[in-house]
N, C-alpha and C positions, 0 to 999 in steps of 0.2 A: 355254153350251148344255148341256143335260142330256139324255142318251140313256137311255131306259128300255126294257129288254127284258122282254117278257112271255112266260112259258113256260106252255103249256097241256097238260094230260094228260087222258086219258079215264078216268073212274072207273066201275068195275063194282060190282055189288051187294056183292061180297065184299071190295072194297078199303076199307081204313080211311080215314077223313077226318081230316087234321091241321089244326088251327086255329092260325094264327099261325106257320106254319113258313117264311114267306118270309124270305130273307136280309136282314139289316139294310143300310141304305144306307151307302155309304162316307162316312166323315167328311170334311168339306171342310177344306182348310187354313185356318189362322187368317188373318184379314184383316190387311193391313199396318198398322203403327202408327207414327205420327210424333208426337214430343213436342219442343217447343221452349220453353225458359225463358230469360228475360233479366232481369238485375237491375242496378240502378244506385243509387249513393249518393254523398254527398260533404258537405263543409263549406266555409263561406266566412266569414272574419272580417275586419273592418276597424275602424279607429279607432286604439286604442293598439297593436294588433298587426295584421299583414296576412298572411293565408295562405289558400290554396285547396287542397283535396284532392278527389280524385275516384276512385271505383272502380266498375268495371262487370264483368259476367260474362255469358257465353252458354253454354248447355248444350242441345245438340240431338241427338236420336237418331231413327233410322228402322229399324224392324224388319220384315223380311218373310221368310216361310218359316223357314228355319234360319239366317238371317243378320241381323246388326245392324251398322249404321254410326253412329258418333257423333263429334261435335266438341265440345270444351270449350275455351273461351277466357276470358281474364281480363286486366284492365288496372288498374293502380293508379298514379296520378301525384299529385304534390304540389309546390307551390312557394309561396314567400312571401318576405317581407323578414326579414332577420336583424339582430340587434343586434351589429354588427361590433365595437364597442369595449367591449361588455359593461358598459355603464353603467346598464342598466335603463330606457333611454329610446330610443324609435325616432325618431331625428331625420329631418328631411326628406331629408337626403342618403342615408339608409339605406332610405327607402321605395321601392317599385317598382310597386305595383299602379296601373294606369292611366297609367303614364309610358312614353312611346314611346322615350325615350332611355336606359332602364335595364331590364335583364332581372332578373327575380326569381331568387333562388337555388332550385335544385331540392332538394326534400326527400324525394321518393319517385319511383321510375321503374322499374316492372316491368311486362312484357308477357309473356303466355304463350299458346300455342296447341298443342293436341294433337288428332290424328285417330286413331280406333280402329275396327278391324273385328273382329267376333266371328263365328266359325262355330260354331254350337251342335252338339255331338255327342250331347247328350241334353237332356232338359227342363231340367236344372239345371247343366250344365257346357258350357264352350266353350273353343276355342282362339282366342287373340286376337293381333292384330298392331297395335302402337301406334307412331306416329311423331309427332314434334313438337319443340318447343323453347321456350326462354324467354330474356328479356333482363332482367337485374337489376343496374342500375348500382352500387348501393351495396353489394351483396353481392360485387361484383367480376366479374360475368359480362357480357361484351359479347354473347355468344350461346352458349347450351348447346343443342345439337341431339342427338336420340337416336332410336334404333329399338329396340323391345322385342317379343319373342315370348314368349308365356306361356300358362298354363292358368288358367281361372277356374271356381270352383264356387259355386253359390248354395246354401249349406248350409241356410238357412231362407228360405222364400219363401211367406209367408202374406199375407192381406189387410192386416194391420197391421204386420207385422215382416218385415224383409229383412236377411239376413246373407250377405255374399259374401267368400270367400277367394280370393286369386290369387297366383301366383308366376311370374316370368319372367326371361329372360336379356336384359340391356340393354347395348347398345353406344352410347357417347356421345362426342361431340367438344365440348370446351369451349374457347372463345376468351375470354380475359380482357380487362379494360379496359386502356387504355394505361398503360404504366409498370410493369405487373406482370411479374415474372420467376418462372417461365417464362411465355411469352406464351400458351401453349395446352397442351392435354393431351387424350389419348384414353384412354377407360376402358372396360373390359369387366367387368361385374358382374352381380349378381343383385338382384332387387327382390321383396319380398313385400308384399302389401297386404291390408287388411281394411276392408270397407265395411259400415256398419250404419245402418239406417233404421227408425224406429218412429213410428207415428201413435198418439198418446195418445187422440185423439178425431177427429172430423171436421174440426176447425179447427187443432189444435196438433200439431206433429211435431218430432222430433229426428233429426239425422243426424250421422255421424262417419265420416271417411275417414282411415285411418292407413297410411302407407307407410314401409318401412325399406329403404334401399339400401346394399348392401355391395360396393364394388369388389373385384375379384379380381386384375386386373393393370392397370397404368397405363403410359402412355407420355408423359411430359412432353416438351415441344417440344425436338427435337433429340436425344432419348434413345431407348433401346430399351425394349420392353415389359418390365416387371418386376413380380413379385408385390407386392401392396399391399392389406393387410387392415385398416388402421387408420382409414381415412377413412369412418366410418359416418355416414350421413345419414338423418335422421328427419323426416318431414313429417306434419302432422295438421291437418285442417280439421273443426271441430265447429260445428254451427249449430242454432238453434232457430227455427222459423218458425210464424207464426200467420196464418191466412187472414182477409182483410178482405172479399173477395168471392170468387166462383167463379174469377175470373181473376187476382186481385191478393192478394198476401200481403206481410207484413213479416218480415224475417229479421235475426237477430243472430248473427254468426259470429265465430269466432276461428281465425286461421290461424297455425300455428307451423312454422317451418323451422329445423332444428337440425343442425349438423355439427360433429364434434370436430376437424376440420382446415379452418378457414376459408381462403378464398383470401387469399393474401398481400397486404399493403398495397403501394401503388405504391413504386417504388424511392425511397429517401431518407426514407421515413416509418418511424419506429421503433415506432409503436403498431401493435397488431393489430386486425383486424376482430372484432366480437362473434361468438360461436359460434352465435347464434340470431337470427332475426327473428320478431317477433310482431305481428300486425295484428288489431285488433278493429274490426269494421265493422257498421254498420246500413244495410240496403238495402231498397228496394222490389223485389219479384220479380213479374214478369208472366208468366203461363202463356199463351203465344201460340197454341200448338197442343196 
């Protein structure tokens, strides 16, 4: 409902007349915005080899007034038959796809979900609260949950280019897979992030999200909190996307997770985990809203 107040005055011969002196109408708040994107991709092979991989992601945001809420989730799973005796031949006893009496070997197993609330304190900056977690079997994490409070600034925000910097304090609880000692740990640290998006034209765009996490103090299972500055963790996701239709695009992405102190291998195993995980994926992306 709009209420308009009209003021009238009497003008005498000696009074000046002002044209266009009426006060401008108050600006209306921006309409709420909702954006939802979902992507999926995978591979399937059979014959001389047997393997299945699947990856999916969801990115949803809702912005109203000076508030924004978002959810980001992802999943990557893989399984297949392995050449157990390393003879270069996949025997019938080693095959698994389509066999009810034999399970395939897992080759990838990662799930993640984060929810985030931003309260904008200006057109380009916000205070945010982030909570979520992930499971990554082969990196050693049964579950890593965390809460983060920080500040974000949209340094560049044009029609074609967007650059965002943010920094926050993060508290995390890490539970490791069976057999790892210690079995869990709690960490208090800081995380800085950089996000970049650029549209080369109406159809092709590039994005990159870089995060650096530095623990300040840690508490391994059964121990007291102690300073710990050497476990630096770096993550990066770079992607190139090309529109196929107004709602559908294809994306090629590379995801890198690196840390200089990997989770220990299960007890009794002398080898160490790799300090990084790298995933190259091709996916179809649907803009649902």
